[in-house]
N, C-alpha and C positions, 0 to 999 in steps of 0.2 A: 640803764635800759630796763623797762618793766614790761612783761608780757601781759596783755589784757585779753580776757576771753571775748569772743564776738557776740555772745549773749549770756545770760545769767545761768548759773548752776547753783542750786541751793543745797545739794547734798542729800536731798530726800527722794526716795523712790516714788515713782508715779504708780505704785501698786498699793493695795490696802495696807494701812498702818499695822494691822494685826497679822500681817504675813509672818509665817513661822520662820524663825532663824534656823539655818542649817546647822548640823552638829559639827562639821569639820571647820576648823578655823581658816580664815582666808589668808592669803599671802600678806596682805597689809597688816593683819593682826600679828602674824609671826614677826614681821619686820619691826613693828613698834615694840613688841615684847623683847626682842633682842636689843633694841636701842635703849631700853630701860636699864639704867645703871643701879643695881641693888645697893651699892655702898653709899651713894649720895641720894638715892630716891628721885633722880632726875632722868630726863630723856636726852640722850646724846644727839647733837646736831640740831638743836631746836631752831636755829636761825634759818635753816633751809629745809626743815622737816617736811613741809607740805609738798615740796617737789618729789621727794623720795617716796612719801606715802602715796601720792598720786601715781608715781611710776609703778609701785607695787599693785595698785588697783588695775591699771591698764595691762600690766604684765599678766596678772591673774586672768583677765578677760582674754588675753591672747592665748595663754596656755590652755584655757577651756574652750578654745575655738569659738568664742563669742564675738571677737573682732578680728579684722584683718587690715591690711594696708590698701589704700586706694591710690588714685593718681596723685602725683607730686608728694608721695610719702604721707598722705593723710591717713588717719585712722577711721575706719568705717565699721559699722556693725555687720555681723553675719545674720541675715534675715532668718527669723524663726529660731534663733539661738539665744534667747534672752536668759540670763542667769537667774537662779532662784534667790540667791543672797541679796538682801535689800541694798547694801552698800554697793555691790557690784552692779546691781540692777539700776540704781540711780545714775551711775556713770554711763551705763549702756543706753539708758533713755536719753541722756544728754547727747551722746554720739548719734543716736537714732535720728535726731532732727536733721543732721547733715554731717558728712565727713569733716573731721577737724584736723588741723595740723597738730602734731604731738605736743609742741610747746604750748599751744593754745589750750589743748585739753588738760595738760598738767596744771596750768595756771588757774583753770576753772574748777577742776575736780579737787585739787589739793587742799585749799584753805579750810573747808568745813570738816575735814576727816579726823583730826586729832581727837576731839572730844568723844564722838561716838565709838571710835575704835578703842580708845582707852576704857570706855564704859564696858565694852564687850570683854576686855581682858579682866576687868574687875569682876564682872558677872561670872566668868568662867573660873575664877579663882587663880588666874595666872598672876595677877597683881592684887595686893590687899591695900585698901585705903583706910586710914585711921587718923585720929587726932593726936597731936603732941603739943607740948608747951615749949615756947621759945623764951629763953631767959627766965624761965620759971613763972612767966606772967601771961603771955599771949598764946592762945590756942591757934594752931594752924593744921591744915590737912597734910598728912604725910603718906607717901606711897612706899610700899614694901613688896618685895618679891613674894609671890604666893607659895604655898606649901605643896603644890601638886607636881613640882619638878619639871614642868614643861619647858621653861626657859633653859634649864640645864640640858635637857635633851636636844633642843634646837641648837644650842651652842656646841654640843657634842658633834652634831652633824656638820656644822660649819668647820669645826676643828678637823674632822676627818678629811674634809675636802682640801683645806688649806695647808694643814700640817702633815697629814698622813698620805696625801696624794690620791685619795679615793675619788673615783669618777662620780660626779654628783647627779642626782635626779634633776630634771629641768627646773623644778620649783626651787630646789636648794641653790642651784646655779644662779638663778635670777636673784634670790635673796642675798647671796654672798656678793654678787655684782653691785647691787644697790647699796649695801653696807660699805663696801670698799669705795665705790664712787662718791658716796656722801662724805668721805673723809673721816669717818668715825671708827674705822677699823683699829687704829692705834689704841683706842680706849679699851680694847679687849685684850691688852697685852698680857694680863695675868694668865688667861686661858689659851690665848693664841699669840705666841711670841712674834714680835714685830721684826721679822728677819727678812733678808733679801729673797729667799725662796718663797716665803709667804706672800711678799709684795708682788713678786713675779706671777705667782699663781693667781692672785686676786686680779691682776691686770688682764690676764688671759681670759678670765671669766667676764670681766667688764666688756671685752671685745667680742664676746659671744662664742669663744672657743671652749665649749662645754664637754666635748668628748662624746664617745658613743654611749656612755651610760645615761646621758640626759635623754630619756625616752620621750621624744617629741619629733614630729616630722619636720622636714627641712623648712617648709613654709612657716609653721608655727614658731620654730626657733628663730627664724629670720625676723619675724614680726616682733617677737618678744625682745630680741637683742636690740632692735631699732628703738623700741620704747625705753628699754633700760638705758641705752646710751644717751637718749634725749633727756632722760631724768638726771643722769649724771652731769650732762652739760648744764642743765638748768640749775642744779645744786652747786656746781663749782664755778661756773662762769658768769651766769646772769646776775647773781648778787653783787658782783664786783663791777658791773657795767654802769 
């Protein structure tokens, strides 16, 4: 079974190309940075990556009160609340045409995201890109973790929530839920032990049980949890259909 968007989404904002990038990283940047595996220079969960990246974009829109849910669980924009970030804005513009089912939105928004989000991480210094030789003959591009320590800090926040039991901020809760739901959490076993309490905690976050520390109103949390759960379904169920 393959989800098809009901019209095209090209990943480009309908705002001027020279629009200034905001300073704060988006949730989708944080997600891709954490999914980057420094030891191998690869991205975890590549086969279903676009679903979880799209889930992070929609979750970011929900947390920023840029979107809400409409009839029959569709995602709709909040009028007059367009985001300034160009990646988020391109998704918001797509949804502005008409409310969309979450699965339709994920399938439309996700495919173009990997390249531009990775470029942002390189530009920020979160990931370094360089050349290396394979078999001493062929040059190929290699990715390495950057020296600014941001991935380690993000991973530390995730560990505090999953291992130490800290109550997460809403943004971290959504991030952990997406990582867990994508099936990539076992790949973090060196920093986050793959134990029964960690698995239980991650599943609670997938279900939207974020605790009082996730500072977001009930409506925003419900919308975000709905989006995250749909992204998890897309990443774990649809590829097998």
